[in-house]
C-alpha positions in Angstrom: 59.4 73.8 -73.4 60.8 70.6 -72.0 63.8 68.9 -73.7 62.3 65.9 -75.5 65.5 63.9 -75.0 64.6 63.6 -71.3 61.5 61.7 -72.2 62.0 58.0 -72.5 59.9 54.9 -73.6 57.7 53.4 -70.8 57.9 56.5 -68.6 54.6 57.2 -66.8 52.7 60.4 -67.7 50.8 62.0 -64.8 48.8 65.2 -64.6 49.5 68.0 -62.3 47.2 66.3 -59.8 49.5 63.2 -60.0 46.6 61.3 -61.7 47.9 58.7 -64.2 47.3 59.8 -67.8 49.3 57.1 -69.8 52.6 55.6 -70.5 55.1 56.9 -73.2 55.4 54.9 -76.3 57.8 57.4 -77.8 58.2 61.0 -78.8 57.3 61.9 -82.4 58.4 65.6 -83.2 56.8 67.8 -80.8 54.4 65.2 -79.4 54.5 62.4 -77.0 52.8 59.2 -78.3 51.2 57.3 -75.5 50.8 53.5 -75.5 47.7 52.2 -76.8 47.6 49.3 -74.3 46.5 51.5 -71.4 42.8 50.7 -70.4 41.8 54.3 -70.9 43.3 54.5 -74.4 40.7 52.3 -75.9 43.2 50.5 -78.1 44.3 53.7 -79.8 47.4 55.7 -79.5 46.9 59.2 -78.0 49.2 62.2 -78.4 50.1 65.0 -76.0 52.0 68.1 -77.2 55.4 68.8 -75.4 53.9 72.1 -74.5 51.8 70.3 -71.9 55.0 69.0 -70.1 55.8 70.8 -66.8 58.7 68.6 -65.8 60.4 65.3 -66.1 61.4 64.0 -62.7 61.6 60.7 -60.9 61.3 58.8 -64.0 57.8 60.3 -64.8 56.5 63.1 -67.1 54.5 65.6 -65.2 52.1 67.7 -67.1 51.0 71.2 -66.5 47.3 70.1 -66.7 45.4 67.8 -64.5 44.8 64.2 -65.7 41.3 64.9 -66.7 42.2 68.1 -68.7 45.1 66.1 -70.5 42.6 63.4 -71.5 40.1 66.0 -72.8 42.9 67.5 -74.9 44.9 64.5 -76.2 44.8 63.9 -79.9 44.1 60.4 -81.6 45.5 61.3 -85.1 48.8 61.1 -86.5 50.0 64.2 -88.1 
C-alpha cells in the first residue's frame, strides 16, 4: 500500500490509463477524499481507498485501475 503521507491536497488523481479522475481534497484514514468541485463529482465528495493507488509520482496520484473503473468504484458516503 502507498504511504498516505506522500499524498497532498490538490494533487491530480489519474487512472492507470492517465484519464483524470479527480483532485485530492485530503486523506481520511485509509481513503482519499476527492474535491466535490470537479464537474464529474456532481457536487459531492467521492472517496477512493488507498489500495487503489499504484504510485505517487510527478505530483500526481496514479491508480491501479482505469479512470472509468475508479469512478465505478468510488464511494460517496463518509464512514
